Steps between C-alpha positions, in 0.01 A plus 500: 500500500459375146726208450470119474500466879214744573255225628776378746539845643125552542473174693794573733421665832737783582614550866507857625660608825215656710546873554773557244292581193677838454831318467389282207706591194373232265495135426775260378504185319725194541423230254118466529484642859386850556562682831469845656806722528543755778746788532721404794571860597122582508427185706768618751348844515158341577642285773692789658163684554452255793847398609865614492734410209668195672165347586367570148798323347462206738125478431552523120776235495308244714139557393505628147821427303555176708146372449415246222132459398551299188560609142301826538717627796551868448839641418672817638697702249808692620553770256871552430644661197774287350824679407536471125875480531486165693 
């Protein structure tokens, strides 16, 4: 990143969810905070390799989306096309 906040980003430690690298779709910035963004659907596919859908949803809600690890807590993007007529 080449902007005025480049040094701040370099010093910030990003948090990654172990075992979900293939679900990383990028990074996002909110003010001066940078965090990892995961594809929700891909995360669910990974979880469902080892558990049924209901257990995967429960695990995700309690242990991933429901976890807070500070300003660098990862985000999970739910891709949904917006109806341009709304």
